[in-house]
TIMI-2910 file (N, C-alpha, C, CB; in pm, 1 decimal, decimal comma, always signed):
<rs>
+----------+----------+----------+----------+----------+----------+----------+----------+----------+----------+----------+----------+------+
!      n_x !      n_y !      n_z !     ca_x !     ca_y !     ca_z !      c_x !      c_y !      c_z !     cb_x !     cb_y !     cb_z ! resn !
+----------+----------+----------+----------+----------+----------+----------+----------+----------+----------+----------+----------+------+
!   -109,6 !  +1206,9 !  +2538,6 !     +8,2 !  +1244,2 !  +2533,2 !    +74,4 !  +1202,9 !  +2648,7 !    +15,5 !  +1369,0 !  +2510,3 !  Glu !
!    +33,0 !  +1156,2 !  +2755,3 !    +39,5 !  +1161,6 !  +2860,8 !   +104,2 !   +961,5 !  +2880,8 !   -115,3 !  +1233,9 !  +2919,5 !  Lys !
!     +4,1 !   +912,8 !  +2819,0 !    +38,5 !   +803,9 !  +2782,6 !   +171,1 !   +756,2 !  +2685,1 !    -65,4 !   +776,4 !  +2740,0 !  Met !
!   +175,8 !   +793,3 !  +2569,3 !   +307,4 !   +828,0 !  +2470,5 !   +450,5 !   +831,3 !  +2579,9 !   +280,8 !  +1012,2 !  +2381,4 !  Ile !
!   +432,6 !   +987,0 !  +2620,8 !   +540,7 !  +1034,4 !  +2725,8 !   +516,7 !   +875,9 !  +2810,0 !   +495,0 !  +1214,7 !  +2833,0 !  Glu !
!   +463,2 !   +817,3 !  +2910,3 !   +520,4 !   +723,7 !  +2993,7 !   +590,3 !   +573,6 !  +2884,6 !   +382,5 !   +681,4 !  +3111,9 !  Gly !
!   +468,2 !   +580,3 !  +2778,2 !   +551,8 !   +459,1 !  +2709,5 !   +709,6 !   +423,6 !  +2690,3 !   +514,7 !   +463,3 !  +2586,8 !  Gly !
!   +736,8 !   +644,7 !  +2614,0 !   +876,2 !   +628,6 !  +2613,6 !   +988,9 !   +638,9 !  +2717,4 !   +904,1 !   +698,4 !  +2538,3 !  Leu !
!   +907,1 !   +693,7 !  +2847,3 !  +1012,7 !   +630,3 !  +2911,0 !  +1027,1 !   +531,6 !  +2982,5 !  +1054,7 !   +686,2 !  +2964,0 !  Arg !
!   +912,2 !   +429,1 !  +2986,0 !   +966,6 !   +307,8 !  +3046,9 !  +1001,3 !   +238,7 !  +2900,4 !   +850,7 !   +217,6 !  +3158,1 !  Lys !
!  +1022,6 !   +264,9 !  +2808,8 !  +1070,7 !   +204,3 !  +2686,8 !  +1263,5 !   +193,3 !  +2733,7 !  +1018,2 !   +326,0 !  +2527,2 !  Tyr !
!  +1275,6 !   +335,2 !  +2772,4 !  +1429,8 !   +380,4 !  +2805,5 !  +1454,6 !   +317,7 !  +2906,4 !  +1465,2 !   +525,9 !  +2832,5 !  Leu !
!  +1379,9 !   +363,7 !  +2966,0 !  +1414,9 !   +289,6 !  +3153,2 !  +1461,9 !   +105,6 !  +3057,0 !  +1167,3 !   +276,1 !  +3328,6 !  Asp !
!  +1410,6 !    +18,4 !  +2993,2 !  +1505,2 !    -77,8 !  +2952,7 !  +1601,9 !    -76,4 !  +2873,4 !  +1461,9 !   -154,0 !  +2917,7 !  Glu !
!  +1631,1 !    +37,8 !  +2786,1 !  +1708,7 !    +24,3 !  +2726,2 !  +1790,5 !    +94,8 !  +2689,0 !  +1681,0 !     -9,7 !  +2674,0 !  Val !
!  +1818,2 !   +187,5 !  +2793,1 !  +1953,4 !   +254,1 !  +2845,4 !  +1983,3 !   +205,4 !  +2936,1 !  +1964,1 !   +380,6 !  +2876,1 !  Thr !
!  +2122,3 !   +177,6 !  +2990,9 !  +2239,2 !   +136,6 !  +3041,0 !  +2207,9 !   +147,4 !  +3201,2 !  +2364,0 !   +225,7 !  +2983,0 !  Leu !
!  +2187,4 !   +330,6 !  +3195,0 !  +2181,0 !   +378,1 !  +3336,8 !  +2067,5 !   +354,3 !  +3381,6 !  +2206,6 !   +510,1 !  +3360,8 !  Leu !
!  +1967,1 !   +357,1 !  +3263,8 !  +1842,7 !   +363,7 !  +3353,9 !  +1791,2 !   +237,1 !  +3428,6 !  +1730,5 !   +408,7 !  +3270,9 !  Arg !
!  +1842,8 !   +153,2 !  +3399,7 !  +1777,4 !    -45,6 !  +3393,1 !  +1814,6 !    -48,2 !  +3541,7 !  +1892,4 !   -212,4 !  +3264,9 !  Gln !
!  +1696,3 !   -135,4 !  +3598,1 !  +1705,1 !   -150,1 !  +3759,2 !  +1855,9 !   -251,8 !  +3768,0 !  +1533,9 !   -244,5 !  +3838,3 !  Pro !
!  +1947,3 !   -216,3 !  +3893,8 !  +2051,3 !   -282,0 !  +3896,0 !  +2014,1 !   -443,6 !  +3945,6 !  +2147,3 !   -201,4 !  +3982,5 !  Tyr !
!  +2081,2 !   -489,6 !  +3919,0 !  +2079,0 !   -663,0 !  +3938,5 !  +2082,8 !   -694,1 !  +4086,9 !  +2222,1 !   -746,9 !  +3865,2 !  Val !
!  +2129,9 !   -615,5 !  +4192,0 !  +2182,7 !   -637,9 !  +4275,2 !  +2034,1 !   -562,1 !  +4372,2 !  +2342,5 !   -589,7 !  +4266,0 !  Met !
!  +1983,0 !   -495,6 !  +4368,3 !  +1898,1 !   -394,0 !  +4434,7 !  +1808,3 !   -372,5 !  +4334,1 !  +1966,3 !   -263,4 !  +4484,3 !  Asp !
!  +1667,6 !   -417,0 !  +4272,7 !  +1582,0 !   -351,1 !  +4223,3 !  +1525,5 !   -215,4 !  +4203,8 !  +1532,5 !   -393,6 !  +4251,8 !  Asn !
!  +1539,5 !   -169,2 !  +4306,9 !  +1470,3 !     -9,1 !  +4382,7 !  +1562,9 !    +62,1 !  +4351,3 !  +1441,6 !    +15,2 !  +4557,8 !  Asp !
!  +1721,8 !    +28,6 !  +4259,2 !  +1839,8 !   +138,2 !  +4245,0 !  +1824,2 !    +85,1 !  +4124,3 !  +1996,9 !   +144,8 !  +4328,7 !  Lys !
!  +1897,5 !   +261,7 !  +4038,4 !  +1907,7 !   +235,6 !  +3919,1 !  +2060,6 !   +200,7 !  +3877,9 !  +1848,8 !   +343,5 !  +3852,4 !  Lys !
!  +2103,3 !   +127,4 !  +3806,2 !  +2265,8 !    +90,6 !  +3722,9 !  +2311,9 !   +259,3 !  +3802,6 !  +2268,4 !    +76,4 !  +3462,8 !  Val !
!  +2293,5 !   +335,3 !  +3689,4 !  +2373,0 !   +511,1 !  +3761,3 !  +2333,6 !   +589,4 !  +3833,1 !  +2398,6 !   +618,3 !  +3686,7 !  Gly !
!  +2214,6 !   +536,1 !  +3920,1 !  +2226,6 !   +579,3 !  +4103,4 !  +2362,5 !   +496,2 !  +4143,7 !  +2060,9 !   +506,4 !  +4225,7 !  Asp !
!  +2394,1 !   +391,3 !  +4131,0 !  +2477,6 !   +263,7 !  +4167,7 !  +2638,4 !   +329,2 !  +4134,7 !  +2427,5 !   +105,4 !  +4055,1 !  Val !
!  +2620,4 !   +331,8 !  +4011,9 !  +2801,7 !   +405,3 !  +3953,0 !  +2825,8 !   +528,4 !  +4016,0 !  +2822,4 !   +455,2 !  +3765,9 !  Leu !
!  +2706,2 !   +613,2 !  +3976,4 !  +2750,3 !   +781,7 !  +4058,3 !  +2771,6 !   +760,2 !  +4231,2 !  +2583,7 !   +923,4 !  +4037,8 !  Lys !
!  +2659,7 !   +700,8 !  +4352,8 !  +2730,1 !   +715,2 !  +4461,0 !  +2842,3 !   +610,3 !  +4495,0 !  +2640,5 !   +723,3 !  +4556,6 !  Ala !
!  +2938,1 !   +509,7 !  +4387,9 !  +3068,7 !   +471,7 !  +4397,9 !  +3197,2 !   +570,8 !  +4313,4 !  +3060,5 !   +324,7 !  +4345,4 !  Glu !
!  +3079,8 !   +644,5 !  +4275,9 !  +3190,2 !   +757,5 !  +4167,3 !  +3271,2 !   +640,9 !  +4049,9 !  +3360,1 !   +860,5 !  +4297,6 !  Gly !
!  +3229,4 !   +548,7 !  +4000,0 !  +3254,7 !   +505,1 !  +3882,5 !  +3181,2 !   +562,7 !  +3795,9 !  +3247,3 !   +386,0 !  +3872,8 !  Val !
!  +3283,5 !   +577,7 !  +3664,5 !  +3213,2 !   +657,0 !  +3518,6 !  +3239,8 !   +540,3 !  +3389,9 !  +3317,6 !   +840,6 !  +3469,7 !  Lys !
!  +3090,0 !   +546,5 !  +3341,4 !  +3076,4 !   +438,4 !  +3188,0 !  +3189,0 !   +491,4 !  +3084,0 !  +2894,9 !   +457,3 !  +3090,4 !  Val !
!  +3273,4 !   +444,5 !  +3007,1 !  +3344,3 !   +474,6 !  +2905,6 !  +3243,4 !   +434,1 !  +2789,8 !  +3483,4 !   +406,2 !  +2909,7 !  Leu !
!  +3259,8 !   +283,7 !  +2784,4 !  +3172,4 !   +252,7 !  +2698,6 !  +3136,6 !   +140,2 !  +2766,6 !  +3210,6 !   +243,5 !  +2562,4 !  Gly !
!  +3102,0 !     -4,5 !  +2637,3 !  +3012,6 !    -99,8 !  +2728,1 !  +2995,6 !   -172,3 !  +2585,0 !  +2853,1 !    -31,3 !  +2828,8 !  Phe !
!  +2948,0 !   -297,2 !  +2594,7 !  +2955,9 !   -420,4 !  +2488,9 !  +2792,9 !   -494,0 !  +2543,4 !  +3133,1 !   -548,6 !  +2519,7 !  Lys !
!  +2726,8 !   -476,5 !  +2459,1 !  +2609,2 !   -515,4 !  +2426,2 !  +2652,8 !   -691,5 !  +2441,8 !  +2556,2 !   -444,6 !  +2268,6 !  Arg !
!  +2564,2 !   -785,6 !  +2509,4 !  +2611,8 !   -902,3 !  +2481,2 !  +2474,7 !  -1043,1 !  +2496,4 !  +2746,5 !   -910,7 !  +2589,2 !  Leu !
!  +2470,4 !  -1097,0 !  +2409,7 !  +2318,2 !  -1186,5 !  +2429,6 !  +2271,0 !  -1342,0 !  +2404,0 !  +2225,8 !  -1125,1 !  +2341,6 !  Glu !
!  +2258,0 !  -1338,8 !  +2496,1 !  +2268,1 !  -1527,9 !  +2554,9 !  +2234,6 !  -1593,2 !  +2449,8 !  +2153,7 !  -1594,6 !  +2686,0 !  Val !
!  +2389,3 !  -1673,2 !  +2453,0 !  +2399,4 !  -1779,2 !  +2349,0 !  +2505,1 !  -1677,0 !  +2195,5 !  +2191,1 !  -1839,7 !  +2301,6 !  Gly !
!  +2569,1 !  -1584,9 !  +2219,8 !  +2574,4 !  -1490,7 !  +2114,5 !  +2728,9 !  -1544,9 !  +2090,2 !  +2540,5 !  -1313,9 !  +2154,3 !  Glu !
!  +2775,6 !  -1556,3 !  +2008,2 !  +2929,5 !  -1635,9 !  +1961,5 !  +2917,5 !  -1821,1 !  +1986,0 !  +3085,2 !  -1562,3 !  +2093,4 !  Gly !
!  +2774,4 !  -1812,3 !  +2016,3 !  +2838,4 !  -2021,8 !  +1996,0 !  +2764,3 !  -2117,6 !  +1876,0 !  +2779,5 !  -2142,6 !  +2175,5 !  Ile !
!  +2865,4 !  -2142,6 !  +1791,1 !  +2828,6 !  -2170,2 !  +1626,0 !  +2765,3 !  -2307,1 !  +1678,4 !  +2982,1 !  -2183,9 !  +1484,6 !  Glu !
!  +2654,6 !  -2370,0 !  +1627,0 !  +2528,4 !  -2499,6 !  +1658,2 !  +2641,2 !  -2491,6 !  +1551,7 !  +2316,6 !  -2519,5 !  +1654,3 !  Lys !
!  +2580,1 !  -2668,4 !  +1562,4 !  +2681,3 !  -2754,7 !  +1484,4 !  +2582,1 !  -2778,2 !  +1404,7 !  +2762,9 !  -2883,1 !  +1547,0 !  Lys !
!  +2597,2 !  -2751,5 !  +1246,3 !  +2513,5 !  -2825,3 !  +1103,5 !  +2549,9 !  -2961,2 !  +1083,1 !  +2550,7 !  -2753,5 !   +951,5 !  Gln !
!  +2422,1 !  -3025,2 !  +1123,1 !  +2423,4 !  -3145,9 !  +1082,0 !  +2335,3 !  -3254,1 !   +982,1 !  +2427,5 !  -3177,9 !  +1175,6 !  Glu !
!  +2396,1 !  -3351,9 !   +878,2 !  +2350,2 !  -3373,8 !   +727,4 !  +2202,7 !  -3450,1 !   +830,6 !  +2484,2 !  -3502,4 !   +584,4 !  Asp !
!  +2002,4 !  -3439,5 !   +890,3 !  +2018,5 !  -3577,3 !   +926,3 !  +1953,3 !  -3696,4 !   +897,6 !  +2014,8 !  -3580,2 !  +1025,8 !  Phe !
!  +1952,4 !  -3697,1 !   +745,0 !  +1976,1 !  -3785,3 !   +628,0 !  +2155,3 !  -3841,5 !   +636,6 !  +1935,3 !  -3681,5 !   +472,5 !  Ala !
!  +2225,8 !  -3782,8 !   +681,8 !  +2393,7 !  -3895,0 !   +648,8 !  +2333,8 !  -3972,2 !   +828,5 !  +2653,8 !  -3752,7 !   +647,4 !  Ala !
!  +2300,2 !  -3831,9 !   +927,9 !  +2298,3 !  -3893,6 !  +1021,4 !  +2201,0 !  -4036,0 !  +1063,9 !  +2287,6 !  -3799,1 !  +1085,0 !  Glu !
!  +2064,5 !  -4052,6 !  +1025,6 !  +1979,3 !  -4197,0 !   +983,7 !  +2079,7 !  -4242,8 !   +936,8 !  +1848,3 !  -4206,4 !   +878,0 !  Val !
!  +2092,5 !  -4239,1 !   +839,7 !  +2226,3 !  -4361,7 !   +779,2 !  +2266,6 !  -4440,2 !   +856,2 !  +2363,2 !  -4314,7 !   +735,5 !  Ala !
!  +2405,4 !  -4259,0 !   +912,4 !  +2510,4 !  -4364,1 !  +1054,4 !  +2443,5 !  -4459,6 !  +1097,9 !  +2553,9 !  -4290,2 !  +1211,0 !  Ala !
!  +2379,9 !  -4445,2 !  +1196,8 !  +2288,3 !  -4490,4 !  +1298,0 !  +2289,5 !  -4626,3 !  +1248,0 !  +2142,3 !  -4416,7 !  +1309,7 !  Ala !
!  +2166,2 !  -4621,5 !  +1131,8 !  +2180,9 !  -4730,6 !  +1091,8 !  +2302,9 !  -4851,9 !  +1014,8 !  +2102,5 !  -4705,1 !  +1043,5 !  Gln !
!  +2383,9 !  -4780,8 !   +994,1 !  +2480,0 !  -4864,8 !   +944,5 !  +2523,3 !  -4916,5 !  +1120,5 !  +2612,3 !  -4773,4 !   +829,0 !  Ala !
!  +2567,6 !  -4825,5 !  +1163,9 !  +2670,0 !  -4866,8 !  +1349,6 !  +2542,9 !  -4997,8 !  +1377,0 !  +2661,8 !  -4665,6 !  +1549,2 !  Ala !
!  +2361,2 !  -4993,7 !  +1320,2 !  +2365,0 !  -5101,7 !  +1443,3 !  +2310,6 !  -5263,0 !  +1424,4 !  +2269,0 !  -5037,2 !  +1561,2 !  Ser !
!  +2366,0 !  -5258,6 !  +1247,4 !  +2379,0 !  -5379,1 !  +1178,5 !  +2475,3 !  -5467,8 !  +1206,7 !  +2389,7 !  -5358,8 !  +1063,2 !  Lys !
+----------+----------+----------+----------+----------+----------+----------+----------+----------+----------+----------+----------+------+
</rs>
């Protein structure tokens, strides 16, 4: 039971914004820093690295043919 509770607590610390470690000081939680500054979170957006960047789709065969044509 304690293992499940500890695992759940660790998971919540990772995925809950206010329970995550503060970037500038890992000894503090985001929620603690915001509370000390008198800031209240009304909403937020989650962004992932590279999100919104479109990968250019290329046809490899056409690229090789173009390179061969350019070298002649």
